[in-house]
ROSE-4610 file (N, C-alpha, C; in Angstrom, 1 decimal, always signed):
// ROSE-4610
residu = [M/M/M/T/T/T/E/E/E/Q/Q/Q/E/E/E/A/A/A/L/L/L/Q/Q/Q/L/L/L/L/L/L/K/K/K/K/K/K/N/N/N/L/L/L/K/K/K/N/N/N/K/K/K/N/N/N/L/L/L/Q/Q/Q/K/K/K/H/H/H/C/C/C/L/L/L/A/A/A/A/A/A/Q/Q/Q/A/A/A/V/V/V/M/M/M/K/K/K/A/A/A/L/L/L/A/A/A/R/R/R/H/H/H/F/F/F/G/G/G/E/E/E/D/D/D/E/E/E/E/E/E/K/K/K/W/W/W/S/S/S/L/L/L/A/A/A/G/G/G/L/L/L/L/L/L/H/H/H/D/D/D/I/I/I/D/D/D/Y/Y/Y/E/E/E/Y/Y/Y/T/T/T/K/K/K/D/D/D/D/D/D/P/P/P/E/E/E/K/K/K/H/H/H/S/S/S/L/L/L/M/M/M/G/G/G/A/A/A/E/E/E/M/M/M/L/L/L/A/A/A/K/K/K/E/E/E/Q/Q/Q/L/L/L/L/L/L/E/E/E/D/D/D/V/V/V/I/I/I/Y/Y/Y/A/A/A/V/V/V/K/K/K/A/A/A/H/H/H/N/N/N/G/G/G/H/H/H/H/H/H/G/G/G/L/L/L/P/P/P/R/R/R/P/P/P/D/D/D/L/L/L/M/M/M/S/S/S/K/K/K/A/A/A/L/L/L/Y/Y/Y/C/C/C/T/T/T/D/D/D/P/P/P/L/L/L/T/T/T/G/G/G/L/L/L/I/I/I/V/V/V/A/A/A/A/A/A/A/A/A/L/L/L/I/I/I/H/H/H/P/P/P/E/E/E/K/K/K/K/K/K/L/L/L/A/A/A/V/V/V/I/I/I/N/N/N/V/V/V/P/P/P/F/F/F/L/L/L/L/L/L/N/N/N/R/R/R/F/F/F/N/N/N/E/E/E/K/K/K/S/S/S/F/F/F/A/A/A/R/R/R/G/G/G/A/A/A/N/N/N/R/R/R/E/E/E/I/I/I/I/I/I/A/A/A/S/S/S/C/C/C/S/S/S/D/D/D/L/L/L/G/G/G/L/L/L/S/S/S/L/L/L/E/E/E/D/D/D/F/F/F/M/M/M/H/H/H/I/I/I/G/G/G/L/L/L/E/E/E/A/A/A/M/M/M/K/K/K/S/S/S/I/I/I/A/A/A/K/K/K/D/D/D/L/L/L/G/G/G/L/L/L]
num = [1/1/1/2/2/2/3/3/3/4/4/4/5/5/5/6/6/6/7/7/7/8/8/8/9/9/9/10/10/10/11/11/11/12/12/12/13/13/13/14/14/14/15/15/15/16/16/16/17/17/17/18/18/18/19/19/19/20/20/20/21/21/21/22/22/22/23/23/23/24/24/24/25/25/25/26/26/26/27/27/27/28/28/28/29/29/29/30/30/30/31/31/31/32/32/32/33/33/33/34/34/34/35/35/35/36/36/36/37/37/37/38/38/38/39/39/39/40/40/40/41/41/41/42/42/42/43/43/43/44/44/44/45/45/45/46/46/46/47/47/47/48/48/48/49/49/49/50/50/50/51/51/51/52/52/52/53/53/53/54/54/54/55/55/55/56/56/56/57/57/57/58/58/58/59/59/59/60/60/60/61/61/61/62/62/62/63/63/63/64/64/64/65/65/65/66/66/66/67/67/67/68/68/68/69/69/69/70/70/70/71/71/71/72/72/72/73/73/73/74/74/74/75/75/75/76/76/76/77/77/77/78/78/78/79/79/79/80/80/80/81/81/81/82/82/82/83/83/83/84/84/84/85/85/85/86/86/86/87/87/87/88/88/88/89/89/89/90/90/90/91/91/91/92/92/92/93/93/93/94/94/94/95/95/95/96/96/96/97/97/97/98/98/98/99/99/99/100/100/100/101/101/101/102/102/102/103/103/103/104/104/104/105/105/105/106/106/106/107/107/107/108/108/108/109/109/109/110/110/110/111/111/111/112/112/112/113/113/113/114/114/114/115/115/115/116/116/116/117/117/117/118/118/118/119/119/119/120/120/120/121/121/121/122/122/122/123/123/123/124/124/124/125/125/125/126/126/126/127/127/127/128/128/128/129/129/129/130/130/130/131/131/131/132/132/132/133/133/133/134/134/134/135/135/135/136/136/136/137/137/137/138/138/138/139/139/139/140/140/140/141/141/141/142/142/142/143/143/143/144/144/144/145/145/145/146/146/146/147/147/147/148/148/148/149/149/149/150/150/150/151/151/151/152/152/152/153/153/153/154/154/154/155/155/155/156/156/156/157/157/157/158/158/158/159/159/159/160/160/160/161/161/161/162/162/162/163/163/163/164/164/164/165/165/165/166/166/166/167/167/167/168/168/168/169/169/169/170/170/170/171/171/171/172/172/172/173/173/173/174/174/174/175/175/175/176/176/176/177/177/177/178/178/178/179/179/179/180/180/180/181/181/181/182/182/182/183/183/183]
x = [+158.0/+156.8/+155.7/+154.5/+153.4/+152.8/+152.0/+151.4/+150.5/+149.8/+148.9/+149.7/+150.9/+151.7/+152.3/+152.7/+153.2/+152.2/+150.9/+149.8/+149.6/+149.6/+149.5/+150.6/+151.8/+153.0/+152.8/+152.4/+152.2/+151.2/+150.0/+148.9/+149.3/+150.2/+150.6/+151.5/+152.3/+153.2/+152.7/+151.7/+151.2/+149.7/+149.3/+147.9/+147.0/+147.7/+147.0/+146.4/+145.1/+144.5/+145.0/+145.2/+145.7/+147.1/+147.9/+149.3/+149.2/+148.3/+148.1/+147.7/+146.8/+146.3/+147.5/+148.3/+149.5/+150.4/+150.6/+151.4/+150.7/+149.4/+148.7/+148.8/+148.8/+149.0/+150.4/+151.4/+152.8/+152.9/+152.3/+152.4/+151.8/+150.7/+150.0/+150.9/+151.5/+152.3/+153.6/+154.2/+155.4/+155.2/+154.0/+153.7/+153.5/+152.9/+152.7/+154.0/+154.9/+156.2/+157.0/+156.9/+157.6/+157.1/+155.8/+155.2/+155.7/+155.7/+156.2/+157.7/+158.5/+159.9/+160.3/+159.2/+159.5/+160.3/+160.1/+160.7/+159.8/+160.3/+159.6/+158.5/+157.3/+156.1/+156.0/+156.2/+156.0/+157.0/+158.3/+159.3/+159.0/+158.7/+158.5/+157.2/+156.2/+155.0/+155.3/+156.1/+156.5/+157.2/+158.1/+158.9/+157.9/+157.0/+156.0/+155.1/+154.6/+153.7/+154.4/+155.7/+156.3/+157.3/+157.3/+158.4/+158.3/+157.1/+156.9/+156.5/+156.9/+156.5/+156.9/+157.9/+158.4/+158.0/+157.1/+156.8/+156.2/+155.4/+154.8/+155.8/+156.9/+158.0/+159.0/+159.1/+160.2/+159.7/+158.4/+157.8/+158.5/+158.9/+159.5/+161.1/+161.6/+163.0/+163.3/+163.3/+163.4/+164.8/+165.8/+167.1/+167.0/+166.0/+165.9/+164.9/+164.0/+163.0/+163.7/+163.2/+163.6/+164.8/+165.6/+166.7/+166.1/+165.2/+164.5/+163.6/+163.0/+162.1/+163.0/+164.2/+165.1/+165.5/+165.7/+166.0/+164.8/+163.7/+162.4/+162.3/+162.5/+162.3/+163.5/+164.6/+165.7/+165.4/+164.8/+164.4/+163.3/+162.6/+161.5/+162.1/+163.4/+164.2/+163.7/+163.3/+163.0/+164.3/+164.1/+165.3/+166.0/+167.3/+168.2/+167.9/+167.5/+167.2/+165.9/+165.0/+163.8/+164.1/+164.9/+165.3/+166.1/+167.0/+167.8/+166.9/+166.0/+165.1/+164.3/+163.8/+163.1/+164.1/+165.3/+166.2/+166.6/+166.8/+167.2/+166.1/+164.8/+163.7/+163.7/+164.4/+164.5/+165.7/+165.5/+166.6/+167.6/+167.1/+167.9/+169.3/+169.2/+170.4/+171.5/+171.1/+172.0/+172.5/+171.8/+172.2/+172.0/+173.0/+172.8/+171.6/+171.0/+169.9/+170.4/+171.1/+171.8/+170.9/+169.7/+168.9/+167.5/+166.8/+165.5/+164.5/+164.5/+163.5/+163.8/+165.0/+165.3/+164.9/+165.2/+164.9/+163.4/+162.7/+161.2/+160.5/+161.0/+160.3/+160.6/+161.8/+162.1/+161.1/+160.8/+160.0/+158.5/+158.2/+156.8/+156.2/+157.0/+156.5/+155.8/+156.4/+155.7/+154.7/+154.8/+153.8/+152.4/+152.4/+151.1/+150.4/+151.2/+150.6/+150.0/+150.8/+150.3/+149.0/+148.9/+147.7/+146.5/+146.7/+145.6/+145.2/+146.1/+145.8/+144.9/+145.3/+144.6/+143.2/+143.0/+141.7/+140.8/+141.4/+140.7/+140.2/+140.9/+140.5/+139.4/+139.3/+138.2/+136.9/+135.9/+134.5/+134.0/+134.4/+133.9/+134.7/+135.9/+136.9/+137.1/+137.2/+137.4/+138.6/+139.4/+140.5/+140.0/+138.8/+138.3/+138.2/+138.0/+137.9/+139.2/+140.2/+141.6/+142.3/+143.0/+143.8/+145.2/+146.0/+147.4/+147.5/+146.8/+146.9/+146.5/+145.5/+145.1/+146.2/+146.9/+148.0/+149.2/+149.5/+150.6/+150.3/+149.1/+148.7/+149.0/+148.5/+148.8/+150.2/+151.0/+152.4/+153.1/+152.6/+153.3/+152.8/+151.8/+151.4/+152.2/+153.2/+154.1/+153.4/+152.3/+151.6/+150.7/+150.5/+149.6/+150.4/+149.9/+150.5/+152.0/+152.3/+153.7/+154.6/+154.0/+154.7/+155.1/+154.5/+154.9/+156.0/+157.2/+158.5/+158.6/+158.5/+158.5/+159.8/+160.9/+162.2/+162.3/+161.8/+161.9/+161.0/+159.8/+158.9/+159.5/+160.1/+160.8/+162.0/+162.5/+163.6/+163.1/+161.9/+161.4/+162.2/+162.9/+163.7/+164.9/+165.3/+166.3/+165.8/+164.5/+164.0/+163.8/+164.1/+163.9/+162.5/+161.7/+160.3/+160.2/+159.3/+158.9/+158.0/+157.9/+156.9/+155.5/+155.1/+153.8/+153.6/+154.5/+154.4/+154.4/+155.2/+155.3/+153.9/+153.4/+152.1/+151.0/+151.0/+150.0/+150.1/+151.3/+151.4/+150.9/+151.3/+150.9/+149.4/+148.9/+147.5/+146.6/+146.9/+146.2/+146.3/+147.5/+147.7/+146.8/+146.8/+146.0/+144.5/+144.1/+142.7/+142.2/+143.1/+142.8/+142.5/+142.9/+142.6/+141.8/+141.2/+140.5/+139.5/+138.9/+137.9/+138.7/+139.9/+140.7/+141.2/+141.4/+141.9/+140.8/+139.6/+138.4/+138.3/+138.8/+138.8/+138.2]
y = [+145.4/+146.0/+145.0/+145.4/+144.5/+144.6/+143.6/+143.6/+144.9/+145.2/+146.4/+147.7/+147.8/+149.0/+149.0/+147.9/+147.8/+148.2/+147.8/+148.2/+149.7/+150.3/+151.7/+152.5/+152.0/+152.6/+152.5/+151.3/+151.2/+152.2/+152.2/+153.1/+154.6/+154.9/+156.3/+156.7/+155.7/+156.0/+155.5/+154.7/+154.2/+154.3/+155.4/+155.7/+155.0/+154.5/+153.8/+152.5/+152.3/+151.1/+149.8/+149.9/+148.7/+148.3/+149.3/+149.0/+148.4/+148.9/+148.3/+146.9/+146.6/+145.2/+144.3/+144.9/+144.1/+143.8/+144.7/+144.4/+143.4/+143.5/+142.5/+141.1/+141.0/+139.7/+139.2/+140.1/+139.7/+139.2/+139.9/+139.5/+138.0/+137.8/+136.5/+135.4/+135.6/+134.6/+134.4/+135.5/+135.3/+134.6/+134.8/+134.1/+132.6/+132.3/+130.9/+130.2/+131.0/+130.4/+130.2/+131.1/+130.9/+129.6/+129.5/+128.3/+127.0/+127.1/+125.9/+125.5/+126.6/+126.3/+126.2/+126.4/+126.4/+127.6/+128.7/+130.0/+130.8/+132.0/+132.9/+133.6/+133.2/+133.8/+135.3/+135.7/+137.2/+138.0/+137.6/+138.4/+138.4/+137.2/+137.1/+137.9/+137.8/+138.6/+140.1/+140.6/+142.0/+142.4/+141.5/+141.8/+141.9/+141.0/+141.1/+142.3/+142.6/+143.8/+145.1/+145.2/+146.5/+146.6/+145.6/+145.6/+146.8/+147.4/+148.5/+149.8/+149.9/+151.1/+152.4/+152.4/+153.6/+153.8/+153.0/+153.0/+154.3/+154.9/+156.2/+157.3/+157.2/+158.2/+157.9/+156.6/+156.2/+155.6/+155.7/+155.0/+155.5/+156.7/+157.3/+157.1/+156.5/+156.3/+154.9/+153.9/+152.5/+152.3/+153.1/+153.0/+153.3/+154.1/+154.5/+153.5/+152.9/+152.0/+150.9/+150.7/+149.7/+150.2/+151.1/+151.7/+152.7/+153.5/+154.4/+153.6/+152.6/+151.8/+151.2/+150.7/+150.1/+151.2/+152.4/+153.5/+153.8/+153.8/+154.0/+152.9/+151.7/+150.6/+150.6/+151.0/+151.1/+152.1/+153.2/+154.2/+153.7/+152.7/+152.1/+150.9/+150.7/+149.7/+148.2/+148.0/+146.6/+145.8/+144.5/+143.6/+143.7/+143.6/+143.8/+142.8/+141.6/+140.7/+141.0/+141.6/+142.1/+143.3/+144.2/+145.4/+145.0/+144.0/+143.6/+142.9/+142.1/+141.4/+142.5/+143.5/+144.6/+145.3/+145.6/+146.2/+145.4/+144.1/+143.1/+142.7/+143.0/+142.6/+143.3/+144.5/+145.3/+144.8/+144.1/+143.6/+144.6/+145.9/+147.0/+147.1/+146.7/+147.0/+145.9/+144.7/+143.6/+143.0/+143.2/+142.7/+141.2/+140.5/+139.0/+138.8/+137.6/+137.2/+135.9/+136.1/+134.9/+134.0/+134.6/+133.8/+133.5/+132.6/+132.2/+133.3/+134.2/+135.3/+136.2/+136.6/+137.5/+136.8/+135.6/+134.9/+134.8/+134.5/+134.4/+135.7/+136.8/+138.1/+138.5/+138.2/+138.5/+137.9/+136.6/+135.9/+136.0/+136.4/+136.6/+137.8/+138.9/+140.2/+140.1/+139.6/+139.5/+138.4/+137.3/+136.3/+136.8/+137.7/+138.2/+139.0/+139.7/+140.4/+139.4/+138.4/+137.4/+136.7/+136.4/+135.8/+136.8/+138.0/+139.0/+139.2/+139.3/+139.5/+138.3/+137.1/+135.9/+135.9/+136.3/+136.4/+137.4/+138.6/+139.6/+139.3/+138.4/+138.0/+136.9/+136.3/+135.3/+135.9/+135.4/+136.0/+136.3/+135.4/+135.6/+136.6/+136.9/+137.9/+137.5/+136.2/+135.7/+134.8/+134.9/+133.9/+132.5/+132.3/+131.0/+130.1/+130.7/+129.9/+129.6/+130.2/+130.1/+128.9/+128.1/+127.0/+127.1/+126.2/+126.2/+126.0/+125.0/+124.9/+126.1/+126.8/+128.1/+129.1/+129.2/+130.1/+129.7/+128.4/+128.0/+128.4/+128.2/+128.6/+130.1/+130.9/+132.4/+132.7/+132.0/+132.2/+132.0/+131.1/+130.7/+131.7/+132.5/+133.5/+134.8/+135.0/+136.1/+137.5/+137.6/+138.9/+139.1/+138.1/+138.3/+138.8/+139.8/+140.4/+140.6/+141.4/+141.6/+142.1/+142.8/+143.3/+142.3/+141.1/+140.0/+139.2/+139.6/+139.1/+137.6/+136.8/+135.3/+134.8/+135.4/+135.0/+135.1/+136.2/+136.4/+135.4/+135.2/+134.2/+132.9/+132.5/+131.2/+131.0/+132.1/+132.0/+131.4/+131.0/+130.2/+128.9/+128.5/+127.3/+127.5/+128.8/+129.1/+128.7/+128.6/+128.2/+126.6/+126.0/+124.5/+124.2/+125.1/+124.9/+124.8/+123.9/+123.9/+125.1/+125.5/+126.6/+126.2/+125.0/+124.6/+124.7/+124.2/+124.3/+125.7/+126.5/+128.0/+128.6/+128.4/+128.9/+128.4/+127.2/+126.6/+127.3/+127.4/+128.1/+129.5/+130.2/+131.6/+131.8/+131.0/+131.1/+130.8/+129.7/+129.4/+130.5/+131.1/+132.2/+133.4/+133.7/+134.8/+134.5/+133.3/+132.9/+133.1/+132.9/+133.0/+134.4/+135.4/+136.8/+137.5/+136.7/+137.1/+138.3/+138.3/+139.4/+140.7/+140.6/+141.8/+142.4/+141.4/+141.8/+142.2/+142.0/+142.3/+141.3/+140.1/+139.1/+137.8]
z = [+213.0/+212.4/+212.3/+212.7/+212.6/+211.1/+210.8/+209.4/+209.3/+210.3/+210.3/+210.1/+210.8/+210.7/+209.3/+208.7/+207.4/+206.4/+206.6/+205.6/+205.7/+206.9/+207.0/+206.3/+206.5/+205.8/+204.3/+203.8/+202.4/+201.9/+202.5/+202.0/+202.1/+203.1/+203.2/+202.0/+201.5/+200.4/+199.0/+199.0/+197.7/+197.7/+197.0/+196.9/+195.9/+194.8/+193.8/+194.3/+194.2/+194.7/+194.0/+192.7/+192.0/+192.4/+192.7/+193.2/+194.6/+195.4/+196.7/+196.6/+195.7/+195.5/+195.0/+194.1/+193.7/+194.9/+195.8/+196.9/+197.9/+198.0/+198.8/+198.1/+196.8/+196.1/+196.3/+196.2/+196.5/+197.9/+198.8/+200.2/+200.4/+199.8/+200.0/+199.4/+198.2/+197.5/+198.4/+198.8/+199.6/+200.9/+201.5/+202.8/+202.5/+201.4/+201.0/+200.6/+200.0/+199.7/+201.0/+201.9/+203.2/+203.9/+203.9/+204.5/+203.8/+202.4/+201.6/+202.0/+202.2/+202.5/+204.0/+204.8/+206.2/+206.7/+206.1/+206.4/+207.3/+207.6/+208.5/+207.7/+207.9/+207.1/+207.4/+208.6/+208.9/+208.1/+208.1/+207.3/+205.8/+205.3/+203.9/+203.5/+204.3/+204.1/+204.0/+205.0/+204.9/+203.7/+203.2/+202.0/+200.8/+200.7/+199.6/+199.7/+200.9/+201.1/+200.7/+201.1/+201.0/+199.9/+199.0/+197.9/+197.0/+196.8/+195.8/+196.6/+197.8/+198.6/+198.0/+197.2/+196.6/+195.2/+194.7/+193.2/+192.7/+193.5/+193.0/+192.9/+193.7/+193.7/+192.6/+192.2/+191.3/+189.9/+189.7/+188.5/+187.2/+187.1/+185.9/+185.9/+187.0/+187.1/+187.7/+186.8/+187.3/+188.0/+187.7/+188.4/+189.8/+190.2/+191.7/+192.4/+191.6/+192.2/+193.0/+194.2/+195.2/+196.0/+195.5/+196.3/+197.3/+196.8/+197.6/+198.6/+198.2/+199.0/+200.2/+199.8/+200.8/+201.9/+201.4/+202.3/+203.2/+202.7/+203.5/+204.5/+204.2/+205.1/+206.2/+205.8/+206.8/+207.8/+207.4/+208.4/+209.4/+208.9/+209.7/+210.6/+210.4/+211.1/+210.8/+209.6/+209.2/+209.2/+209.3/+209.2/+207.9/+208.1/+206.9/+205.7/+206.0/+204.9/+204.2/+204.9/+204.2/+203.3/+203.9/+203.1/+201.9/+202.0/+200.9/+199.8/+200.3/+199.3/+198.5/+199.2/+198.5/+197.5/+197.9/+197.0/+195.8/+196.0/+195.0/+194.0/+194.4/+193.5/+192.2/+192.1/+190.9/+190.1/+189.0/+188.2/+187.6/+187.6/+187.0/+187.8/+189.1/+189.9/+189.8/+189.2/+189.0/+190.3/+191.4/+192.7/+192.8/+193.4/+193.6/+194.5/+194.4/+195.3/+195.9/+197.0/+197.6/+198.5/+198.9/+199.8/+199.2/+199.8/+199.2/+199.2/+200.2/+200.2/+199.1/+198.8/+197.7/+196.3/+196.2/+194.9/+194.8/+195.9/+195.8/+195.5/+196.1/+195.8/+194.3/+193.8/+192.4/+191.4/+191.6/+190.6/+191.0/+192.2/+192.6/+192.0/+192.0/+191.5/+190.2/+189.1/+187.8/+187.8/+188.6/+188.6/+189.0/+190.0/+190.4/+189.3/+188.5/+187.3/+186.3/+186.0/+185.1/+185.6/+186.8/+187.4/+187.3/+187.7/+187.6/+186.2/+185.2/+183.8/+183.3/+183.8/+183.3/+183.9/+185.1/+185.7/+184.9/+184.6/+183.9/+182.5/+181.8/+180.5/+180.5/+181.6/+181.7/+181.8/+181.2/+181.2/+182.6/+183.6/+185.0/+185.8/+185.3/+185.9/+187.4/+187.7/+189.1/+189.1/+190.2/+190.4/+190.6/+191.1/+191.4/+190.2/+189.0/+187.8/+187.1/+187.6/+186.9/+187.5/+186.6/+187.1/+186.4/+186.9/+186.4/+184.9/+184.3/+182.8/+182.1/+182.6/+182.0/+182.1/+183.2/+183.4/+182.5/+182.4/+181.5/+180.1/+179.6/+178.3/+178.1/+179.0/+178.9/+179.0/+179.9/+180.0/+178.6/+177.9/+176.6/+175.5/+175.7/+174.7/+174.9/+174.1/+174.3/+174.3/+173.6/+173.4/+174.6/+175.5/+176.6/+177.8/+178.5/+179.7/+179.5/+178.5/+178.2/+179.4/+180.3/+181.4/+182.4/+182.3/+183.2/+182.6/+183.0/+182.4/+182.6/+181.5/+181.6/+182.1/+181.7/+182.2/+183.7/+184.2/+185.7/+186.4/+185.9/+186.5/+186.5/+185.4/+185.2/+186.2/+186.7/+187.7/+189.0/+189.1/+190.2/+190.3/+189.2/+189.2/+190.2/+190.5/+191.5/+192.9/+193.0/+194.3/+194.4/+193.3/+193.2/+192.9/+192.4/+192.0/+190.5/+190.1/+188.7/+188.4/+187.2/+186.9/+187.3/+187.1/+187.5/+189.0/+189.8/+191.2/+191.7/+191.1/+191.5/+191.2/+190.0/+189.7/+190.6/+190.9/+191.8/+193.2/+193.8/+195.1/+195.0/+193.9/+193.8/+193.6/+192.7/+192.4/+193.6/+194.4/+195.6/+196.6/+196.7/+197.7/+197.3/+196.1/+195.6/+195.7/+195.5/+195.6/+197.1/+198.0/+199.4/+199.8/+199.0/+199.3/+198.1/+197.4/+196.2/+196.4/+197.6/+197.9/+198.1/+198.7/+198.9/+197.5/+196.6/+195.3/+194.3/+194.7/+193.9/+192.7/+192.9/+191.9/+192.4]
């Protein structure tokens, strides 16, 4: 599946523009992480872009989220490791994440939310003015962006990355598509 085909599939199933932007952010971070680890950027990019493809169908039933998405992607004949990473990114299923792509998608998902929230509280509301120390301060404020699960973000250590390095890679990736994100 090409990136353009994946984007069309995403937009067909996910109408909410903010959720689409979240998926674009996850795609950018996953691609940057793949580059960092010398992995397949195209595969990792697809996993990030399509990880929440079923969200509008499953938002009220977290137990189904990502399982339906994996089924949808299997019908599209995506690679098994991409499908598995999508399925395993939802912690409700308790699935092991044995490979780097699965581990990366798991911790990338909430990181994008933390980064967006940090940009939105800044007076300029732009990613360009955000830096890692600012993100770390927000990360340590438990009342800030409560939906961005700190424990899951910190699981970047399973990738062999420090929190600072993970935030740096994620922030720079998202800055590279700031216009698409409206930030």
